C-alpha positions in Angstrom: 0.0 0.0 0.0 3.0 2.3 -0.5 1.0 4.3 -3.1 -1.9 5.2 -0.9 -2.9 8.9 -0.7 -4.0 10.8 2.4 -7.6 11.8 1.7 -7.2 15.0 3.7 -4.0 16.6 2.4 -3.2 14.5 -0.6 0.2 13.5 0.6 1.5 10.1 -0.8 2.1 7.9 2.2 4.2 4.7 2.4 5.5 2.0 4.7 4.1 2.4 8.3 2.0 5.5 7.4 0.2 3.4 4.7 -1.2 0.9 7.3 -4.7 1.7 8.4 -4.8 3.5 11.7 -1.4 5.1 11.3 -1.5 8.9 11.0 -0.3 10.8 7.9 3.1 12.4 8.7 1.9 15.7 7.2 -1.5 16.3 8.6 -2.1 13.4 11.0 -5.2 12.1 9.2 -5.8 8.3 9.2 -8.1 8.5 6.1 -6.7 7.0 2.9 -7.5 6.9 -0.8 -6.1 4.3 -3.1 -5.4 5.0 -6.9 -7.9 3.4 -9.3 -5.8 0.6 -10.8 -6.9 -2.9 -9.9 -3.4 -3.9 -8.7 -3.0 -1.0 -6.3 -6.6 -0.9 -5.1 -7.2 -4.6 -4.1 -3.9 -6.4 -3.4 -3.2 -4.8 0.0 -1.7 -7.7 1.9 -0.3 -5.6 4.7 -3.8 -4.9 5.9 -4.3 -8.6 6.7 -5.8 -9.6 10.0 -6.2 -13.4 9.7 -6.3 -16.3 7.3 -9.3 -18.5 6.8 -9.2 -21.9 5.1 -12.6 -23.1 3.8 -13.2 -26.7 4.7 -15.4 -27.5 1.6 -12.9 -26.3 -1.0 -9.5 -26.0 0.8 -9.2 -22.5 -0.5 -7.2 -20.2 1.8 -8.2 -16.5 2.0 -6.5 -13.7 3.9 -8.6 -11.2 5.7 -7.3 -8.2 3.8 -8.7 -5.2 2.0 -9.1 -7.4 -1.0 -11.6 -9.5 0.9 -13.5 -6.4 2.0 -13.6 -5.1 -1.6 -15.0 -8.4 -2.8 -17.6 -8.5 -0.1 -18.7 -5.0 -1.1 -19.2 -6.3 -4.7 -21.1 -9.4 -3.5 -23.5 -7.5 -1.3 -24.9 -5.5 -4.2 -28.4 -6.4 -5.2 -29.1 -7.6 -8.7 -27.1 -8.9 -11.7 -26.9 -5.6 -13.5 -25.8 -3.6 -10.4 -22.9 -6.1 -9.9 -21.9 -5.9 -13.5 -21.9 -2.1 -13.3 -19.7 -1.9 -10.2 -16.0 -1.0 -10.6 -15.0 -4.4 -9.2 -16.3 -5.9 -12.4 -13.6 -4.1 -14.5 -11.0 -4.9 -11.9 -12.0 -8.6 -12.1 -11.8 -8.5 -15.9 -8.3 -6.9 -15.7 -6.9 -9.4 -13.2 -8.3 -12.6 -14.8 -6.7 -11.5 -18.1 -3.4 -12.4 -16.5 -4.5 -15.8 -15.3 -2.4 -18.8 -16.1 -3.9 -21.3 -18.5 -3.5 -25.1 -18.2 -0.7 -26.4 -20.4 0.2 -29.7 -22.0 -1.5 -31.9 -24.6 -4.7 -33.0 -22.7 -6.2 -33.0 -19.3 -8.1 -36.2 -18.1 -11.4 -35.5 -16.5 -14.6 -37.3 -15.5 -18.3 -36.7 -16.3 -21.1 -38.3 -14.3 -24.9 -38.7 -15.0 -27.7 -40.5 -13.4 -29.3 -42.8 -15.9 -32.7 -44.3 -15.3 -32.7 -46.7 -18.2 -31.2 -50.2 -17.6 -29.1 -50.2 -20.7 -25.7 -48.5 -20.8 -26.0 -44.9 -21.8 -24.7 -43.6 -25.2 -21.9 -41.1 -25.4 -24.5 -38.4 -26.3 -26.5 -39.2 -23.1 -23.3 -38.7 -21.0 -22.5 -35.3 -22.5 -24.0 -31.8 -22.7 -27.7 -31.4 -23.0 -29.0 -31.5 -26.6 -29.5 -28.0 -28.1 -33.3 -28.3 -28.2 -33.4 -28.6 -24.3 -33.1 -25.3 -22.4 -30.5 -25.8 -19.6 -31.4 -25.0 -16.0 -29.2 -22.6 -14.2 -26.1 -23.7 -12.4 -23.3 -22.3 -10.3 -21.4 -20.6 -13.1 -24.1 -20.2 -15.8 -27.6 -18.6 -16.0 -30.7 -20.5 -17.3 -30.4 -21.1 -21.0 -26.6 -21.0 -21.2 -25.0 -24.3 -22.2 -21.9 -25.2 -20.3 -20.2 -28.5 -19.3 -19.1 -29.4 -15.7 -16.4 -32.0 -15.2 -14.4 -33.2 -12.2 -10.7 -34.2 -12.0 -11.5 -37.4 -10.1 -14.1 -40.1 -9.6 -14.3 -38.9 -6.0 -15.3 -35.5 -7.3 -18.1 -36.9 -9.5 -19.4 -39.1 -6.6 -19.5 -36.1 -4.2 -21.3 -33.9 -6.7 -23.9 -36.6 -7.5 -24.5 -37.5 -3.8 -24.9 -33.8 -2.9 -27.5 -33.4 -5.6 -29.3 -36.7 -4.8 -29.0 -37.7 -8.5 -31.7 -40.3 -9.4 -30.9 -43.4 -11.5 -27.8 -45.4 -11.8 -24.7 -43.3 -11.5 -22.7 -43.7 -14.7 -19.4 -42.1 -15.4 -17.2 -41.5 -18.4 -13.6 -40.4 -18.9 -12.9 -37.4 -21.0 -9.7 -35.9 -22.5 -9.8 -32.2 -23.2 -7.3 -30.9 -25.7 -5.3 -28.1 -24.0 -3.8 -27.2 -27.3 -7.1 -25.8 -28.5 -8.9 -24.9 -25.3 -7.8 -22.0 -23.1 -8.7 -23.2 -19.6 -7.8 -20.6 -16.9 -6.5 -22.0 -13.6 -8.0 -20.3 -10.5 -7.0 -22.9 -7.9 -3.6 -21.6 -6.8 -4.1 -17.9 -6.3 -2.3 -15.9 -3.6 -4.3 -15.8 -0.3 -4.4 -12.0 -0.3 -5.6 -11.6 -3.9 -8.9 -10.1 -4.9 -9.6 -13.0 -7.2 -9.1 -15.4 -4.3 -11.7 -13.5 -2.2 -14.2 -13.3 -5.1 -14.0 -17.0 -6.0 -14.2 -18.0 -2.4 -17.6 -16.2 -2.2 -18.7 -17.8 -5.5 -17.8 -21.2 -4.0 -20.1 -20.6 -1.1 -23.2 -19.8 -3.2 -26.0 -22.3 -2.5 -23.7 -24.5 -0.3 -25.7 -25.4 2.8 -24.9 -23.4 5.9 -22.2 -21.4 4.1 -23.4 -18.7 1.6 -26.4 -17.2 -0.1 -29.2 -19.5 -1.2 -28.8 -18.5 -4.9 -26.2 -18.5 -7.7 -26.5 -14.8 -8.5 -23.0 -13.8 -7.7 -21.3 -17.0 -8.9 -23.1 -16.6 -12.2 -21.5 -13.1 -12.6 -18.1 -14.7 -12.1 -18.9 -17.4 -14.7 -20.0 -14.8 -17.2 -16.9 -12.7 -16.8 -14.5 -15.6 -17.1 -16.4 -16.9 -20.2 -15.7 -13.6 -21.9 -12.0 -14.4 -22.0 -11.6 -18.1 -21.7 -13.0 -21.4 -23.0 -13.1 -22.8 -19.5 -11.8 -22.6 -16.0 -10.4 -24.9 -13.3 -11.8 -24.2 -9.8 -12.1 -26.1 -6.5 -15.1 -28.4 -6.2 -17.4 -27.2 -3.4 -18.4 -30.6 -2.0 -15.0 -31.5 -0.6 -13.7 -31.8 2.9 -10.2 -31.9 4.5 -8.3 -34.9 3.1 -10.8 -35.3 0.2 -10.6 -32.3 -2.1 -11.1 -32.2 -5.8 -11.3 -29.7 -8.7 -14.0 -29.0 -11.3 -13.5 -27.8 -14.9 -16.3 -25.7 -16.4 -16.3 -25.5 -20.2 -18.1 -22.6 -21.8 -17.7 -23.2 -25.5 -16.8 -25.8 -28.2 -19.3 -28.2 -26.5 -20.1 -29.7 -30.0 -16.7 -31.4 -29.7 -18.0 -33.7 -26.9 -17.8 -36.9 -29.0 -14.1 -36.2 -29.6 -13.4 -35.6 -26.0 -15.1 -38.8 -24.8 -12.6 -41.5 -24.0 -13.7 -45.1 -23.7 -17.1 -46.4 -22.8 -19.3 -45.2 -19.8 -19.1 -47.4 -16.7 -21.0 -47.6 -13.4 -19.5 -45.5 -10.7 -18.5 -47.6 -7.7 -20.2 -46.9 -4.4 
């Protein structure tokens, strides 16, 4: 916070004088303004008070100004109001620098509850057909077609159990080509980063006894990421200490599902 400005006299303060509660060396005021760039406004790690690790995702968040700023964004009412907030542009600016997954392919798993007794087809295991309107989900609004995958069978099992999926739990392996898909990695962010704080709230949406009982904020996050990337890697929200997993959300190129499918569907073990 060495580039903070005293809001009373305009003096640029640094070091100890930049810490909240310490007086400006010129006028003695403790009020501060921060310049408008995303980097200077929301990565203020020397304001930290404590670190919190969320048991359902394993994500660690520092109680810094970045967290306060994210909560201000979250607490707005309505999709449009959140998108019009300055935090939206800061989020866009910061995710543009996100690291994408590299390599040839990433192996993931897709689960579906199938009520028929016969093994499901590859199409039945994939995205919904285009003539069916998708219901809303954590990172997409109603009508938007996305694909949710897990990086382990355990992740698929936990998701299906949490949603009380009916029918026989079938699973299929997929291999996504990282040479043609830009998948941003949001799992290993710094604890004092604005993106960490924002994603941690999105990961509490509609998780029992944790966050709001709706997906309004997490859907804003999904929309903003989809503007710049084909998909994203994020922590799964149904984990627990010693049993975490990640999800990959794919926003486009879903017509390539038959190419991504690897092997035949099989019944998920209990």
